[in-house]
Phi, psi and omega in degrees: 000139171257170172293123181298148178246123172232291177245127176245123176241124185197162163288177185242135169272120191256107178225074184284029181282150173269159171056044178283114189260169188296336179281335170287318181298315180212100179311146183299332185291349179262004188264059180250012178219151177262004180283148182277349187261155170088012182265344184303323180292342181261355180305128183044046195299313187289343173276326190273329190232152173270182186294346176261008176086008180275138184294139175273115187293336185271000180284132181301333184277350178254012179216159178281150011271350183303323185300329182242012180288152173257352184235122176259128181245117186232186185260232183265154171056047179290134178083024174292174176101214183290167189263022181304120175295339179304332182298307176293333174300314179295314181301312180294319178293332175292328181124002176284141175242335185227133171244121177256128178204172172289326179199163179227146175293141186301311184294321177302310182302316180293315179296319181297316180294321175292343181249026170082018173267140171266118173256133185240115181257127181245140176301153183314310185291322177292314178304317180298321177296318178295318180298315180299320177291322175294320179305319181297328182207102181294342181266005180302147181263131172251137176251128175253107180263097181292318179306320183260000178059051185229141169257120184247117179242173181302321188251353184201159176228129192232135174273148175222155183265149174205138177303134186299319179296315179296321182300317178298314179301314180295314181294332182253007175068035185249147165260185184302317180299310180303324178292321179293320178298322180299328183265007184311310183300316180293325175296320175297317185293322179298313179296320177296321179295319176296322176299314179299319181295322185290336181276346180287000000 
């Protein structure tokens, strides 16, 4: 079970770059374990730390509001590159729950959804309006209302699309296996009914 997601209120970590790939999100040198935990410290490592491992003070991820944000705002084609599942692990472990971008790489999108992240894709003109409002106030609070599928900001309210199955899993704190367990009784009833039909 994961923590159910319904309403997320947070400042925004503002990285409006395009084509952020999975090697930038979590460098390959850290992919030596299959545990999902402990990758948050390595998120965007080459952006956050110098060659000696010292924190880069000017990196948005090392200063507020980005350091404690639950919402990451990026550009086009977020999560491109290799198919490593460690990328969503690192984003989630750092504290991100929602990624807003113009588009996502397909494999990353699938991995992220299976690992409890909400991905919100915005059309370019809508994305620009959100970016402009964040530009005016980097400390602005955004509300992500998953049940009503709304992004609520000070000056605008925006609808977003989300797959119904993924929405259910997020709101109930379920992964794929947990969703199947939830349907166990219905699956057993279906199997019993089919068994009776086979004997007729």
